[in-house]
C-alpha positions, 0 to 999 in steps of 0.5 A, a space after each residue: 464555449 470558453 476554452 479550458 486552461 491546460 492542466 496536464 494530468 500526471 501519471 503514476 505507474 504502479 506496475 512495480 508495486 501496487 499493480 503486481 501486489 493486487 494481481 500477483 500476490 506481490 511476487 514480481 521479482 527484481 529480476 523481472 523488473 530490471 530489463 524494462 526500467 530503462 524504457 519506463 524511464 523514457 515514457 514521461 511518467 511523473 513517478 513510478 510507485 515501486 516500493 513499500 506496501 507489501 513489497 518489503 515482506 514478500 521480497 524477504 519471505 518468499 523471494 529471498 531478496 533484500 528489499 533495500 538492494 532492489 530499491 538501489 538497483 531501481 534507483 540506479 536504472 531510473 535516471 529521470 523518473 521520481 520513485 514513490 513508495 507506500 508507507 503506513 504511517 507509524 506502522 511503517 511497513 509492518 503491522 504494529 506501531 513503532 516508536 518515533 526513532 524507528 520511524 524517523 530512521 526508516 524514512 531517512 534510509 528510504 530516501 537515502 536509498 532512492 525514494 523521492 515521493 513518500 505516500 503516507 497513510 493511516 489505516 484510521 485516518 488519525 493524523 497523529 499517526 502521520 506526524 513523525 513520517 511527514 516531519 522525517 520526509 521533509 527533513 530529508 528533502 523528500 516529498 510528503 504525499 499524505 493520503 486520505 484513506 477513502 471509505 463509506 459510512 455515515 461519519 465520512 461526510 464531505 465535511 469530514 474529508 474537508 476537515 482531514 485535508 485541511 489538518 494535513 495541509 497545516 501539518 506541512 504535507 507537500 501534497 494530498 491524496 485520496 486512497 480508494 483501496 477498494 474501488 468504492 469511489 463512484 465517478 460523480 462522488 469523485 468529482 464532488 470530493 475532489 472539488 471540495 478538497 481543492 476548495 479546502 487546500 491549495 495542495 496538489 491532489 493525487 487520486 488512487 483507485 482500483 478497478 474492482 468494482 468496474 468504475 476505475 476509468 470513469 472515476 479518473 475521468 470525473 476526477 481529473 475534470 474536477 481538478 485532481 493533479 495526478 492519477 495512478 494507473 497500471 500498464 494494461 497487462 497488469 491493469 483492471 480487476 483488483 488493480 488500477 485503470 490502464 495507463 494507456 487507456 487513461 493516456 488516450 482518454 486525455 490526449 488532445 485535451 487540456 488534461 493530456 499527460 503527454 506520455 509516449 504511447 509507442 514506448 508504452 506499447 513496448 512496456 505493455 508487450 514486456 509485461 504481457 509475457 510476465 502476465 501469461 507466465 503468471 496465468 499459466 503458473 496459477 499466480 494470477 487467477 483470472 477471477 481477480 480480473 473480473 468485475 466484483 460488485 460485492 466490493 460496493 455492497 460489502 466494502 471489501 478490497 479484492 486482496 482481502 476477499 482472497 484472503 477471506 477465501 483462504 481462511 474458510 478453505 483452511 477451516 473447511 468452511 468454503 460454503 459460508 463465504 457469503 455469511 462472512 461477507 454479510 458479517 464484515 459490515 457488522 464487525 466494522 460498525 462494532 469496531 468504530 467503522 474503520 476504513 478497511 485497509 491494512 492492518 484494519 482490513 485483516 483485523 475486521 475480516 478475520 474476526 468476521 470469519 471467527 464469528 461465523 465459523 464458531 457460531 457465536 459472535 466474539 466467542 473467540 477474538 483476535 489479539 489484534 482486535 483487542 489492540 484496535 478497540 483499546 486504541 493502540 492503533 489510534 482513534 476510530 471515527 465513531 466509538 466502539 460499540 460499548 457492549 462489544 467492547 465490554 465483552 472483548 476487553 472488559 474494563 481495560 483502559 482505552 488509550 486516548 493520547 497518540 499511541 506512539 507516545 506510549 512507545 519507548 525508543 526501540 532502535 538501539 534494541 533492534 541494533 542489539 538484537 540483530 548485530 550478529 547478522 548486520 552487514 548494512 545499516 538497513 539490516 536493522 530496519 529489516 529486522 525491526 519490521 519483520 524479526 523472524 522473516 528477517 532472521 530467516 533471510 539473513 541466514 539464507 544470505 550467509 549460506 549464499 555467501 558461504 557457497 559463493 566463497 567456496 566456489 571462488 576458492 575452488 576455482 582459485 585452487 584449480 588455477 593456482 594449485 597450492 
């Protein structure tokens, strides 16, 4: 048997972003992260994913933390390891498209504050929505990792994936990614897809999956054997379930093989011990629901990501109709087909899922429709892989014209307006971007920050008056 050429797989650790986003509602604080990052910096990870996704919103909204300060503190602690973020293309970290000047500025500031690798995706795989962020990343000497959002459906053939991959390579991306947000990628399909993409492009390929359907580790094994270059893993206490396969398990799986990542297992053990305490605290407080750690085969049937499932349960509970959960699950694929078969990832997952809830609880399909659903149908988020159901389109938007150009081409520059609107709160350049992402949440945070600073100033003045009485 011929000896396999050595090709160590790179490990990206997700515990500081996607792992706690998947299991702990993105509630890990900076204070919880900082004590362990020196150890994490010694392991030999290719990168640590620590920013972007939902972390920006939740830091502001629920933890009263400045996400930019978090990033700077993490950058200061990680001396040898690349820092990676998730960016939703023209959506950035919000839920609507932004003008090119905002996208460019956000990427520039992200890299200036410490990001090395920008993983860029679009919920519809419309590469027009990736152009500006890829260009900005390259201009700032960052690494542009462009991810294909993986999903299932008649239109999503190998030829489709190969075509999108090639167009991304031609765009100038530094590497490619397969982003399987719902754990739909089965092991042998992973091997087939990786092999096809590696034949089509010369770019390094990262594979990202979730353990929701119970196949994540097997999927990674076959993907690595087929030639993928890196995989996303989570340290074991915050792995599995709706999170990623465990870092230690994948490290040991490949130890002594040509794919051996060479990570330090002793240090991984110390890191696991640290996060085990956080996990136990989360279970006791109810933040981590053990149900999130179970295998959920419904994922394969309905293509619903784990985070979306919990959101549906909450919506039904609020309406007092929890018993209609299965009806909603069955309605989701129908709505998805009506809307052009988009992948179910933010923001399309929220749009499709919430519309399915409305269809079920009102008793009539599209009797009530989301304004975001209307925007999706009109092309404001980009082009869907299939046409929208014409009957549904007529009912929801009647004869309104559909956008056929790159949606951001219709958005005038916004940065100067955001500058003016948040001028009274601005303490750093990044505050303008915080405001641009989430205006009302940002205002609340800025007011909180000002109040805290006033409180500290009063305490300092009080101490000074005691020591140096006037």
